[in-house]
C-alpha positions as CSV (number, residue, x, y, z in Angstrom):
1,M,53.4,-32.4,3.0
2,T,50.2,-31.2,3.7
3,S,50.0,-29.6,6.9
4,E,53.5,-27.8,6.3
5,L,51.9,-26.3,3.1
6,L,48.9,-25.4,4.7
7,K,50.9,-23.7,7.3
8,L,52.9,-21.9,5.0
9,L,50.0,-20.9,2.6
10,K,48.4,-19.2,5.7
11,H,51.3,-16.6,5.8
12,I,50.6,-15.4,2.2
13,P,48.5,-12.0,2.3
14,I,46.0,-13.0,0.1
15,L,45.1,-16.1,1.6
16,N,44.8,-14.6,5.1
17,D,41.0,-14.8,5.1
18,V,40.5,-18.2,3.3
19,D,39.7,-20.9,5.7
20,E,41.4,-24.3,6.1
21,D,39.1,-26.6,3.8
22,E,39.5,-24.2,1.0
23,L,43.5,-24.1,1.5
24,S,43.3,-28.1,1.6
25,D,41.5,-28.2,-2.1
26,I,44.5,-26.3,-3.4
27,V,47.2,-28.3,-1.9
28,K,45.7,-31.6,-3.3
29,N,47.0,-30.3,-6.9
30,T,50.5,-28.9,-5.5
31,K,53.8,-30.6,-6.5
32,L,57.2,-30.4,-4.9
33,E,60.0,-30.4,-6.9
34,H,63.4,-30.3,-6.0
35,F,66.1,-28.0,-7.9
36,K,69.9,-28.4,-7.7
37,Q,72.4,-25.3,-6.7
38,G,73.1,-23.7,-10.1
39,N,69.9,-24.8,-11.6
40,Y,67.4,-22.3,-13.0
41,I,63.8,-22.6,-12.0
42,I,62.6,-19.7,-14.7
43,R,64.2,-17.9,-17.0
44,E,63.4,-14.1,-18.2
45,G,61.5,-13.9,-21.4
46,E,59.6,-17.6,-20.8
47,L,55.7,-17.5,-20.8
48,G,54.7,-17.8,-17.4
49,E,52.5,-21.0,-16.6
50,T,53.1,-21.4,-13.0
51,F,54.0,-20.2,-9.4
52,Y,56.4,-21.4,-6.9
53,I,56.9,-21.1,-3.1
54,I,60.1,-22.0,-1.8
55,K,59.9,-24.6,0.7
56,S,63.8,-24.8,1.5
57,G,67.0,-23.6,-0.1
58,K,67.8,-20.0,-1.6
59,V,67.5,-18.4,-5.1
60,E,68.7,-15.4,-6.4
61,V,66.4,-13.0,-8.8
62,L,68.3,-12.1,-12.3
63,H,67.3,-9.7,-14.7
64,K,69.2,-8.9,-18.0
65,N,71.0,-5.6,-17.4
66,K,71.4,-3.1,-20.7
67,D,74.0,-5.2,-21.7
68,G,72.2,-8.2,-21.9
69,E,74.0,-9.9,-18.8
70,D,72.3,-11.2,-15.8
71,E,72.4,-8.8,-12.8
72,T,71.3,-10.3,-9.4
73,I,68.5,-7.9,-8.0
74,A,67.4,-10.0,-4.9
75,A,67.4,-13.4,-3.0
76,L,64.8,-15.2,-1.8
77,Y,64.5,-17.6,1.1
78,P,62.0,-20.3,2.4
79,D,58.3,-19.1,2.8
80,N,59.0,-16.7,0.0
81,F,57.3,-17.0,-3.3
82,F,57.8,-15.9,-7.0
83,G,56.2,-16.3,-10.5
84,E,52.7,-14.6,-10.1
85,M,53.8,-11.3,-12.2
86,A,53.9,-13.3,-15.2
87,L,50.7,-15.1,-14.5
88,L,48.9,-11.5,-13.2
89,S,50.2,-9.7,-16.5
90,N,49.9,-12.7,-19.1
91,K,53.4,-11.5,-20.1
92,P,56.6,-13.0,-20.4
93,R,58.6,-13.4,-16.9
94,N,60.3,-10.3,-16.5
95,A,63.3,-11.8,-14.5
96,S,65.2,-15.5,-13.8
97,I,65.3,-17.2,-10.8
98,R,68.5,-19.2,-10.3
99,C,69.2,-21.8,-7.1
100,L,71.9,-20.5,-4.9
101,E,71.4,-23.6,-3.2
102,D,69.5,-27.3,-3.6
103,C,66.0,-26.1,-3.2
104,D,62.7,-27.6,-2.6
105,V,59.6,-25.6,-4.4
106,Y,55.9,-25.8,-4.1
107,I,54.8,-25.3,-7.7
108,F,51.0,-24.2,-8.7
109,N,49.8,-24.2,-12.2
110,R,48.1,-21.3,-13.5
111,N,44.3,-22.2,-12.6
112,D,45.4,-23.1,-9.0
113,F,47.2,-19.8,-8.8
114,F,43.9,-18.1,-9.8
115,N,41.7,-20.3,-7.4
116,F,44.0,-18.7,-4.7
117,L,42.9,-15.2,-6.0
118,Y,39.2,-16.0,-6.3
119,L,38.6,-18.1,-3.2
């Protein structure tokens, strides 16, 4: 997992100038979780404590419309990331993420996410 994740992290714009030793420190605390098709990874309105990078699979981004029904607003694929907005704003999640396929997702807690920003 380590070399694969390191390669993926190097493609995230905020990490372009981070050296490999610093990225390796971040990788040590990373978890890889599996989600089944149809499962929600996050739900709109929840508190945001984690940041995610998709390793495999496809998810949809859902937002409640004015009638309170979920509306698909985007799809995300491997190497895409999500969850950062709630961490940066310290506000509840502004969208839900549901798996369109079985997915493997790297998960970083709040502290690891802020380590990205302050390296």
